[in-house]
C-alpha positions as a printed Julia matrix, in Angstrom:
610×3 Matrix{Float64}:
 -65.81   32.29  19.4
 -64.71   30.24  16.41
 -67.75   28.72  14.78
 -68.61   25.24  13.71
 -71.31   26.54  11.45
 -68.95   27.72   8.74
 -66.07   25.34   9.35
 -66.73   22.11   7.46
 -65.05   18.74   7.75
 -61.59   18.77   6.12
 -60.78   16.05   3.62
 -57.49   17.47   2.43
 -54.4    16.13   4.23
 -52.49   19.27   3.28
 -54.69   21.11   5.75
 -54.05   18.58   8.53
 -57.59   17.34   8.23
 -59.12   14.13   9.39
 -61.69   12.14   7.51
 -62.15    9.93   4.43
 -60.83   11.12   1.09
 -62.96   10.62  -2.01
 -61.87   10.72  -5.66
 -63.46   14.14  -5.99
 -61.37   15.35  -3.08
 -58.16   14.17  -4.71
 -58.91   16.04  -7.92
 -60.6    19.04  -6.34
 -57.8    19.75  -3.82
 -60.19   21.46  -1.42
 -61.13   21.41   2.25
 -64.78   20.79   3.03
 -65.87   21.78   6.53
 -69.27   20.14   6.84
 -71.71   21.52   9.39
 -73.08   18.05  10.14
 -69.72   16.65  11.14
 -69.17   15.41  14.7
 -68.03   18.19  17.05
 -64.75   16.43  17.85
 -63.67   16.5   14.19
 -64.67   20.14  13.76
 -62.66   21.02  16.85
 -59.71   19.08  15.48
 -59.82   21.16  12.3
 -60.14   24.44  14.18
 -57.37   23.39  16.52
 -55.05   22.71  13.6
 -55.79   26.11  12.07
 -55.24   27.84  15.41
 -52.03   25.88  15.95
 -50.74   26.87  12.51
 -51.48   30.55  13.14
 -49.83   30.34  16.57
 -46.69   28.78  15.09
 -46.52   31.42  12.36
 -46.88   34.22  14.92
 -44.17   32.66  17.08
 -41.87   32.52  14.05
 -42.33   36.29  13.76
 -41.49   36.77  17.43
 -45.07   37.25  18.66
 -46.45   34.82  21.25
 -50.24   34.74  20.97
 -52.71   32.78  23.09
 -55.09   30.27  21.52
 -58.02   32.27  22.85
 -56.91   35.41  21.06
 -56.29   33.47  17.83
 -59.76   31.92  18.05
 -61.28   35.35  18.53
 -59.34   36.67  15.55
 -60.48   33.8   13.31
 -64.03   34.77  14.12
 -63.29   38.44  13.44
 -61.8    37.7   10.04
 -64.69   35.47   8.99
 -67.32   37.96  10.19
 -65.79   40.88   8.27
 -67.71   40.94   4.95
 -64.81   42.67   3.2
 -62.83   39.43   3.51
 -65.34   37.57   1.34
 -65.93   34.45   3.46
 -69.3    32.89   2.7
 -70.43   30.79   5.62
 -72.86   28.8    3.46
 -70.45   27.5    0.85
 -67.57   25.06   0.77
 -64.21   26.61   1.6
 -61.4    25.77  -0.77
 -57.85   25.18   0.38
 -57.01   28.66  -0.86
 -59.75   30.05   1.41
 -58.18   28.44   4.46
 -54.77   29.76   3.44
 -56.29   33.21   3.02
 -57.9    32.9    6.46
 -54.55   32.11   8.05
 -52.88   34.98   6.18
 -55.52   37.54   7.21
 -55.38   36.42  10.85
 -51.61   36.7   10.78
 -51.78   40.23   9.38
 -54.11   41.37  12.14
 -52.28   39.6   14.96
 -48.9    40.98  13.93
 -50.18   44.54  13.6
 -49.19   45.24  17.2
 -49.63   49.01  16.93
 -53.31   48.87  16.07
 -55.93   50.18  18.56
 -58.42   47.56  17.33
 -56.06   44.68  18.15
 -55.32   46.22  21.54
 -59.06   46.34  22.27
 -59.53   42.7   21.3
 -56.56   41.7   23.45
 -58.0    43.68  26.35
 -61.4    42.01  25.97
 -59.91   38.52  25.79
 -57.64   39.14  28.77
 -60.46   40.57  30.87
 -62.89   37.78  30.03
 -60.32   35.12  30.84
 -59.3    36.69  34.15
 -62.45   38.22  35.57
 -65.4    36.61  37.31
 -67.94   38.28  39.55
 -67.38   38.31  43.3
 -69.73   35.43  44.09
 -68.25   33.02  41.54
 -64.72   34.01  42.41
 -65.22   33.31  46.12
 -66.97   30.03  45.37
 -63.99   28.95  43.28
 -61.59   30.12  45.97
 -63.39   27.97  48.55
 -63.3    24.97  46.23
 -59.56   25.39  45.84
 -59.12   25.66  49.61
 -61.13   22.49  50.19
 -59.1    20.6   47.6
 -55.85   21.69  49.25
 -57.11   20.56  52.62
 -58.36   17.26  51.19
 -55.29   15.16  52.01
 -54.99   16.56  55.56
 -58.69   16.01  56.15
 -58.49   12.39  54.98
 -55.49   11.7   57.2
 -57.64   12.71  60.18
 -61.04   11.28  59.22
 -59.6     7.93  58.02
 -57.34    7.58  61.06
 -57.75    4.49  63.25
 -55.38    5.51  66.03
 -55.3     3.31  69.15
 -51.89    3.58  70.79
 -50.89    6.67  72.75
 -48.29    7.73  70.2
 -50.84    7.39  67.39
 -53.37    9.52  69.28
 -50.78   12.22  69.92
 -49.88   12.22  66.24
 -53.57   12.53  65.31
 -54.0    15.48  67.66
 -51.04   17.25  66.07
 -52.64   16.73  62.67
 -55.85   18.33  63.93
 -53.82   21.33  65.12
 -52.24   21.62  61.68
 -55.66   21.35  60.06
 -57.04   24.16  62.24
 -54.12   26.4   61.31
 -54.33   25.66  57.61
 -58.1    26.12  57.37
 -58.11   29.36  59.36
 -55.19   30.81  57.42
 -53.99   32.53  60.59
 -50.34   31.67  60.95
 -47.95   28.96  59.84
 -47.9    25.37  61.15
 -44.1    25.71  61.38
 -44.2    28.74  63.7
 -43.72   27.46  67.27
 -45.49   30.39  68.98
 -48.49   30.11  66.7
 -48.7    26.32  67.18
 -48.56   26.72  70.98
 -51.34   29.3   70.9
 -53.56   27.13  68.7
 -52.83   24.07  70.86
 -53.84   25.92  74.04
 -57.06   27.19  72.43
 -57.92   23.76  71.04
 -57.27   22.0   74.35
 -59.65   24.39  76.09
 -62.56   23.21  73.91
 -61.38   19.8   72.68
 -58.89   18.11  74.99
 -56.92   15.15  73.66
 -58.91   12.85  75.95
 -61.93   13.33  73.68
 -60.19   11.81  70.67
 -61.72    8.43  71.46
 -65.23    9.83  71.04
 -64.17   11.7   67.9
 -62.9     8.48  66.3
 -66.29    6.82  66.71
 -68.01    9.45  64.56
 -68.87    8.96  60.91
 -66.62   10.54  58.3
 -69.11   13.29  57.56
 -69.56   14.1   61.25
 -65.8    14.21  61.72
 -65.48   16.71  58.89
 -68.28   18.8   60.37
 -66.68   18.8   63.82
 -63.27   19.73  62.4
 -64.75   22.79  60.7
 -66.61   23.8   63.85
 -63.49   23.37  66.01
 -61.55   25.54  63.57
 -64.12   28.32  63.86
 -64.22   28.16  67.66
 -60.42   28.16  67.98
 -60.21   31.04  65.51
 -62.78   33.0   67.49
 -60.82   32.4   70.72
 -57.6    33.59  69.11
 -59.28   36.72  67.7
 -60.72   37.52  71.13
 -57.34   36.98  72.81
 -55.72   39.21  70.19
 -58.25   41.96  70.91
 -57.48   41.65  74.61
 -53.74   41.85  73.94
 -53.11   38.3   75.14
 -52.52   36.44  71.89
 -53.15   36.59  68.18
 -49.71   35.46  67.08
 -49.4    35.7   63.29
 -52.8    37.4   62.82
 -52.73   40.55  60.69
 -55.0    43.49  61.39
 -57.19   42.91  58.35
 -59.7    45.73  59.01
 -56.81   48.22  59.2
 -55.17   46.76  56.09
 -58.4    46.94  54.1
 -59.28   50.43  55.31
 -56.01   51.59  53.76
 -55.87   49.36  50.66
 -59.44   49.85  49.42
 -59.51   53.68  49.38
 -56.03   53.77  47.8
 -57.13   51.38  45.03
 -60.37   53.29  44.45
 -58.5    56.56  44.25
 -56.08   55.13  41.7
 -58.89   53.74  39.54
 -60.86   57.0   39.79
 -57.82   58.89  38.54
 -57.42   56.51  35.59
 -61.14   56.82  34.83
 -60.95   60.59  34.74
 -57.86   60.44  32.52
 -59.56   57.98  30.16
 -62.72   60.06  29.98
 -60.75   63.19  29.23
 -59.21   61.37  26.27
 -62.64   60.08  25.2
 -64.12   63.57  25.17
 -61.21   64.94  23.11
 -61.39   62.11  20.56
 -65.14   62.65  20.24
 -64.72   66.41  19.73
 -62.14   65.87  16.98
 -64.35   63.32  15.21
 -67.33   65.68  15.35
 -65.19   68.47  13.92
 -63.84   66.19  11.16
 -67.39   65.17  10.19
 -67.93   68.72   8.89
 -64.47   69.19   7.37
 -63.59   66.96   4.34
 -60.01   68.21   4.26
 -59.5    67.34   7.9
 -61.04   63.89   7.35
 -58.53   63.15   4.59
 -55.64   64.14   6.81
 -56.87   62.6   10.06
 -57.79   59.0    9.11
 -61.0    59.03  11.21
 -61.3    55.22  11.14
 -58.11   54.96  13.2
 -59.31   57.58  15.67
 -62.63   55.75  16.02
 -60.78   52.51  16.77
 -58.82   54.4   19.4
 -62.12   55.7   20.79
 -63.5    52.14  20.98
 -60.31   51.08  22.74
 -60.56   53.68  25.47
 -64.34   53.32  25.82
 -63.82   49.6   26.45
 -61.14   50.45  28.99
 -63.63   52.78  30.7
 -66.22   49.99  30.89
 -63.75   47.55  32.46
 -62.6    50.13  35.0
 -66.24   50.71  35.96
 -66.72   46.99  36.49
 -63.62   46.74  38.69
 -64.5    49.9   40.6
 -68.05   48.68  41.19
 -66.77   45.45  42.72
 -64.31   47.32  44.93
 -67.04   49.72  46.1
 -69.2    46.72  46.97
 -66.26   45.27  48.89
 -65.74   48.54  50.75
 -69.35   48.51  51.86
 -69.05   44.9   53.0
 -65.84   45.64  54.95
 -67.45   48.63  56.67
 -70.4    46.53  57.78
 -68.26   43.57  58.86
 -65.88   45.77  60.85
 -68.79   47.14  62.86
 -70.16   43.63  63.45
 -66.7    42.42  64.5
 -66.41   45.18  67.09
 -69.91   44.48  68.39
 -69.19   40.75  68.83
 -65.93   41.44  70.63
 -67.68   43.81  73.03
 -70.41   41.23  73.61
 -67.78   38.63  74.47
 -66.07   40.98  76.9
 -69.34   41.65  78.67
 -70.18   37.95  78.77
 -66.8    36.81  80.1
 -66.12   39.81  82.34
 -65.27   38.81  85.93
 -66.58   35.26  85.47
 -64.61   32.15  86.35
 -66.65   29.86  84.1
 -68.97   30.69  81.21
 -71.39   28.2   79.59
 -70.2    27.17  76.16
 -73.71   27.78  74.83
 -73.14   31.49  75.42
 -69.66   31.95  74.0
 -69.27   29.33  71.28
 -71.81   30.96  68.93
 -69.97   34.29  69.32
 -66.61   32.66  68.63
 -68.07   31.11  65.48
 -69.54   34.47  64.41
 -66.12   36.11  64.91
 -64.49   33.44  62.78
 -67.08   33.81  60.02
 -66.58   37.57  59.89
 -62.81   37.19  59.81
 -63.02   34.69  56.95
 -65.13   37.2   55.03
 -62.5    39.87  55.66
 -59.85   37.48  54.36
 -61.99   36.97  51.25
 -62.24   40.72  50.71
 -58.46   40.99  50.96
 -58.09   38.39  48.21
 -60.76   40.03  46.02
 -59.16   43.47  46.3
 -55.79   41.99  45.42
 -57.14   40.18  42.36
 -59.08   43.22  41.12
 -56.1    45.48  41.65
 -53.92   43.06  39.69
 -56.51   42.89  36.89
 -56.64   46.69  36.75
 -52.85   46.83  36.46
 -52.73   44.27  33.64
 -55.31   45.91  31.34
 -53.5    49.25  31.32
 -50.86   48.18  28.75
 -53.62   47.69  26.17
 -53.79   51.49  25.78
 -50.27   51.68  24.4
 -51.06   52.75  20.8
 -52.67   56.1   21.68
 -49.51   58.12  22.17
 -47.96   56.55  19.08
 -50.69   57.55  16.64
 -52.12   60.58  18.41
 -49.35   62.39  20.3
 -50.29   65.48  22.29
 -49.06   67.99  19.67
 -51.26   66.36  17.0
 -54.24   66.31  19.35
 -53.86   70.0   20.19
 -53.63   70.86  16.51
 -56.89   69.09  15.7
 -58.64   70.42  18.8
 -58.29   74.03  17.65
 -61.8    75.26  17.08
 -63.4    72.08  18.44
 -65.77   72.03  21.41
 -64.89   69.38  23.99
 -67.96   68.18  25.88
 -68.26   65.66  28.69
 -70.96   62.98  28.67
 -72.7    64.84  31.49
 -72.72   68.09  29.52
 -74.22   66.37  26.49
 -77.03   64.97  28.58
 -77.77   68.31  30.21
 -78.02   70.0   26.81
 -81.05   67.91  25.84
 -82.58   67.25  29.23
 -85.74   69.22  28.38
 -85.83   68.28  24.68
 -88.27   65.38  24.87
 -90.02   63.21  22.28
 -93.67   64.05  21.64
 -95.54   60.76  21.97
 -98.4    62.07  19.82
 -96.04   62.06  16.82
 -95.83   58.26  16.96
 -98.93   56.09  16.76
 -97.3    52.67  16.44
 -94.22   53.12  18.62
 -94.02   53.11  22.39
 -91.93   55.7   24.27
 -91.06   55.44  27.93
 -90.42   58.25  30.41
 -89.33   58.29  34.06
 -92.59   59.64  35.46
 -94.75   57.08  33.62
 -92.6    53.94  33.74
 -91.98   51.73  36.76
 -88.31   50.77  37.28
 -87.33   53.21  34.54
 -83.72   53.29  35.75
 -83.46   49.49  35.54
 -84.41   49.09  31.88
 -81.78   47.21  29.89
 -80.69   49.61  27.17
 -79.29   48.42  23.83
 -75.73   49.22  22.72
 -74.64   49.89  26.29
 -76.66   53.1   26.19
 -74.96   54.68  23.17
 -77.1    56.41  20.54
 -77.86   53.91  17.77
 -78.78   56.59  15.23
 -75.58   58.62  15.7
 -73.47   55.47  15.53
 -75.12   54.38  12.27
 -75.32   57.81  10.63
 -71.71   58.79  11.37
 -70.09   55.43  10.57
 -69.36   54.5   14.16
 -69.21   57.59  16.39
 -70.13   56.72  19.98
 -72.25   59.29  21.8
 -74.14   58.49  25.02
 -77.91   58.34  24.79
 -80.05   60.5   27.07
 -82.96   58.63  28.69
 -84.67   61.91  29.6
 -85.42   62.46  25.89
 -87.45   59.26  25.95
 -86.64   55.58  25.63
 -87.93   53.84  22.53
 -89.36   50.36  23.1
 -89.05   48.41  19.87
 -89.54   44.65  19.63
 -89.14   44.32  23.41
 -85.8    46.12  23.35
 -84.96   49.6   24.54
 -83.02   52.37  22.77
 -81.79   55.8   23.88
 -80.64   58.75  21.77
 -78.39   61.74  22.23
 -80.92   64.22  20.8
 -84.58   64.52  19.88
 -83.71   64.68  16.18
 -81.72   61.45  16.46
 -84.67   59.77  18.19
 -87.09   60.83  15.43
 -84.73   59.75  12.65
 -84.18   56.31  14.18
 -87.91   55.83  14.8
 -88.66   56.32  11.09
 -86.88   53.05  10.22
 -85.41   51.21  13.25
 -84.49   48.06  11.31
 -82.36   50.07   8.89
 -80.18   51.5   11.64
 -80.06   48.24  13.58
 -78.72   46.53  10.45
 -76.08   49.23  10.0
 -74.88   48.75  13.58
 -74.69   44.99  13.04
 -72.71   45.35   9.82
 -70.33   47.82  11.46
 -69.72   45.32  14.25
 -68.74   42.72  11.65
 -65.99   45.02  10.43
 -64.87   46.0   13.92
 -65.36   42.84  15.96
 -64.4    44.56  19.22
 -67.8    46.29  19.01
 -69.59   42.99  19.67
 -68.52   43.09  23.29
 -68.3    46.87  23.66
 -71.91   47.34  22.48
 -73.09   44.04  23.96
 -74.19   42.52  20.66
 -73.57   38.9   21.66
 -77.16   37.83  21.04
 -77.05   39.03  17.44
 -74.06   36.76  16.79
 -75.13   33.84  18.96
 -75.21   31.42  16.0
 -71.44   31.25  16.3
 -70.55   28.36  18.62
 -67.32   28.82  20.59
 -64.35   26.58  20.06
 -64.27   24.29  23.09
 -60.61   24.96  23.94
 -61.03   28.74  23.67
 -64.39   29.52  25.14
 -65.26   31.77  28.03
 -67.98   29.63  29.59
 -66.52   29.86  33.08
 -66.37   33.64  32.9
 -69.13   36.11  33.61
 -69.03   39.56  32.06
 -71.21   42.22  33.61
 -71.48   45.97  33.39
 -71.68   48.68  36.02
 -74.7    50.72  36.93
 -73.68   54.28  37.82
 -75.5    57.6   37.76
 -74.37   58.14  34.18
 -74.31   54.62  32.85
 -77.22   52.82  34.52
 -79.26   53.04  31.34
 -76.43   52.08  29.06
 -76.45   48.35  29.09
 -78.25   45.17  28.3
 -77.99   42.05  30.36
 -77.84   38.79  28.51
 -77.08   35.22  29.46
 -74.87   32.82  27.6
 -76.84   29.66  26.91
 -75.31   26.46  25.65
 -78.13   24.25  24.31
 -77.61   20.5   23.95
 -75.59   19.66  20.86
 -76.74   17.26  18.17
 -74.38   14.33  18.04
 -73.87   11.67  15.41
 -71.52    8.82  14.65
 -69.24    8.54  11.63
 -68.52    4.99  10.48
 -65.28    4.7    8.57
 -65.98    1.24   7.13
 -68.66   -1.37   6.86
 -68.39   -4.37   9.14
 -70.47   -7.08  10.77
 -71.09   -7.95  14.37
 -69.61  -11.24  15.58
 -71.85  -13.42  17.75
 -70.29  -14.81  20.93
 -68.57  -18.18  20.47
 -69.91  -20.94  22.75
 -67.46  -21.92  25.49
 -68.32  -24.87  27.75
 -65.97  -26.06  30.52
 -66.31  -29.54  31.98
 -64.86  -29.85  35.46
 -64.15  -33.07  37.37
 -63.27  -35.32  34.41
 -59.94  -36.33  35.91
 -61.62  -37.63  38.99
 -60.23  -37.31  42.48
 -60.0   -39.22  45.71
 -63.5   -40.57  45.18
 -63.94  -43.56  42.9
 -67.02  -41.91  41.37
 -66.35  -39.17  38.78
 -68.31  -36.02  39.67
 -68.66  -34.08  36.43
 -69.64  -30.41  36.5
 -70.64  -28.5   33.35
 -69.82  -24.74  33.37
 -71.13  -22.46  30.59
 -68.61  -19.65  29.96
 -70.36  -18.26  26.87
 -70.76  -14.44  27.12
 -74.16  -12.85  26.67
 -74.83  -10.95  23.47
 -75.16   -7.68  25.42
 -71.62   -8.07  26.75
 -69.97   -8.36  23.33
């Protein structure tokens, strides 16, 4: 987020810089942040600036994360009104001004724009998609089991007491890996021991110890799955399952409740969005109202709640996916349990080849249900923690003020706006050099990646930042391999007359309101800014949600981190010393033999080793 492109190597010790000082530096009293400097030095400079801002904020009673500070540094530099030229040397006064401006923004705690930035930073640092999250969860589990696994696989037990101790460790391993009960619960341990002995009696430890480390690890995992399957089957039969929660029942209650809560918040947020939009549209035609209202603040509040809507859609989408997975897995779980009952029914002995695969399948399904429980919990927690970032709305726009401004205004939902222009389509014959796409003539029309998250680019540019959803039914403009939608036919025609003009306006507006970079998915247009290594979001994946109303409102993009150019800074001239010859003569003192046996040993190091 903070760039190396504009930050140049500091030579002024007053700015905590590192690097050689020249005579010009002493007299010029300036900080030069050179773009060709080694990355480590640039990061040191950025780190010192971020640290200074953090300390200043703390002195004013505001604790701010380094990530948020780094984002704010970028926001301040991008804003053209602040006068930072990324192609010239920054003086010491420029750095001081940068710190001051960042402080002003970070301490303005009742600003919708700051709340939006905080929300974006928090979400990016705490959200990953389902696949990456579960992969990370499994890595953490494996690392926690590492010491227990090594105690078993590296064991060289021989005596009876040692073998018994090893078997107890395997029981503990099975319990810990399955996550079904505590190793300190006697009833649970007895149940696991009985299940393990039925498939892996202690007498087989000798054979187990002869296996390779990798085979031991593989067998431990397989034993865990079989024992887990046995315990789940016994639980279903009412003959065991100590310490095993009814996960399907828990999830069938938790998921709908969470979805209902998020749906309610979405509806509340959208209601506020539609009212803000109506007031802004009314103010656009009333100069007196504009002077009284401060539209810029209302637009920042609109961006804030639109961003909140996007994040809720992302969370809700993941939970819906989880609900579908749970429904499918619950049916499969029931089918496997019935299959086991039919296989084992009235039989004294059953071949392991028939039941072991089913036990393993049961265990796999249960592990997936455990994963869904964790995912729902994390998403629910994330949802709870982004709500406070809406705090400034009531302060600046209380209900009585809103009602006053809404008099005479028409409040429309996004759906209503789309229906109004559903039949008002672009006439392709009016455009010879531009390509327009329509649902009946375009394959995968609903999967096109729309610019600006589907908001109308013309309306945004022409009204200084008003967000209105585009309507794909009007026609999607394909321009330079990118796709644009518009909220009306007139808007589409106006944009098509000079696309670059409106694209530039959107870009410049995003520089002034940096929260728009993420809200409108403009990352590619600002990709020249390299993130600060201690405040980047490389391990996070941000994605949008495809719904009936928003599936044409987004653009997918990938963060790419190309190899960095590296160089070496020499602080002084020096020469390379050649290795000094070292010869050792052994045997000169003689020994028991009357003949001296001299041995010459060359201890001189090779040039490559120096």
